[in-house]
C-alpha positions in Angstrom: 80.9 104.2 24.3 78.8 106.8 22.4 77.8 110.2 23.6 74.3 109.1 24.6 75.5 106.2 26.7 78.2 108.4 28.3 75.5 110.9 29.3 73.4 108.1 30.8 76.4 106.8 32.7 77.3 110.3 33.9 73.7 110.8 35.2 73.8 107.4 36.9 77.1 108.3 38.5 75.8 111.5 40.1 72.5 110.0 41.1 74.2 107.2 42.9 76.7 109.6 44.5 73.9 111.8 45.8 71.9 108.8 47.1 75.0 107.4 48.9 75.6 110.9 50.4 72.1 110.8 51.7 72.6 107.3 53.2 75.8 108.4 55.0 74.0 111.6 56.1 71.3 109.5 57.6 73.8 107.2 59.4 75.8 110.1 60.8 72.5 111.8 61.8 71.4 108.8 63.7 74.7 108.6 65.4 74.4 112.3 66.3 70.9 111.7 67.6 71.4 108.6 69.7 74.9 109.1 71.1 76.4 111.6 73.4 78.7 113.1 70.8 79.0 116.8 70.3 76.5 118.2 67.8 77.5 117.0 64.3 75.0 119.2 62.5 77.6 121.6 61.0 80.1 118.9 60.1 77.3 116.9 58.4 76.1 119.8 56.4 79.6 120.7 55.2 80.5 117.1 54.4 77.3 116.5 52.5 77.7 119.7 50.5 81.3 118.7 49.7 80.3 115.3 48.6 77.4 116.5 46.4 79.6 119.2 44.7 82.4 116.7 44.1 80.2 114.0 42.7 78.3 116.3 40.3 81.5 118.0 39.2 83.2 114.7 38.5 80.2 113.4 36.6 80.0 116.5 34.4 83.8 116.7 33.7 84.0 112.9 33.1 81.1 113.2 30.5 83.0 116.1 28.7 86.3 114.2 28.7 84.8 110.9 27.7 82.9 112.4 24.8 85.4 114.9 23.5 88.8 113.5 24.5 88.5 109.7 25.3 92.2 109.2 25.0 92.7 111.5 28.0 90.6 109.5 30.4 93.6 108.0 32.3 94.8 111.5 32.9 91.4 112.5 34.1 91.2 109.7 36.6 94.6 110.7 38.0 93.8 114.4 38.1 90.4 114.0 39.7 91.9 111.9 42.6 94.5 114.6 43.3 92.0 117.4 43.0 89.6 115.7 45.4 92.3 115.2 47.9 93.4 118.9 47.7 89.9 120.1 47.9 89.3 117.9 51.0 92.5 119.3 52.7 91.4 122.8 51.8 88.0 122.2 53.3 89.5 120.8 56.5 91.9 123.8 56.8 89.1 126.3 56.4 87.0 124.5 59.0 90.0 124.4 61.4 90.7 128.1 60.9 87.0 129.0 61.5 86.0 126.5 64.2 89.2 126.0 66.1 91.1 122.9 67.3 88.5 121.7 69.7 85.9 121.2 67.0 88.2 119.3 64.6 87.9 115.7 65.8 84.1 115.4 65.3 84.4 117.3 62.0 87.3 115.1 60.8 85.5 111.8 61.7 82.3 113.0 60.0 84.2 114.3 56.9 86.2 111.1 56.7 83.0 109.0 56.5 81.8 111.0 53.5 85.2 111.1 51.9 85.7 107.3 52.1 82.2 106.9 50.6 83.3 109.1 47.7 86.5 107.1 47.1 84.6 103.7 47.2 81.9 104.9 44.9 84.3 106.4 42.4 86.5 103.3 42.4 83.6 100.7 42.1 81.7 102.7 39.5 84.5 103.2 37.1 86.0 99.7 37.6 82.6 98.2 36.6 82.3 100.7 33.7 85.8 99.8 32.4 85.1 96.1 32.7 82.0 96.4 30.6 83.9 98.1 27.8 
């Protein structure tokens, strides 16, 4: 894949990721609105910001690696998975330390929805991309 096509695919990746984040945000927002759950506004904002930052960062780093060091792509995929997990754990730890134990279950469930969306999007996008090559 040439640099121009890699740039297009990178842009496609982050646009899809942001769109999926908005879809999950809408679904969780509707659950918050029409159920008797505790307010999910703060968990939704934190989870959405986490998702957008991760998607855009992955797209930019993937573009750089794919153009400049294509032989390092398997290492990139392994590293990005580990980094995403560590960043998610750090985010949950910081939320736990600031909000306390009582607020963790709604946050964890909200955050898990966004995190699973990230995992599925990453897996499907790059599986399709590698099958095309």
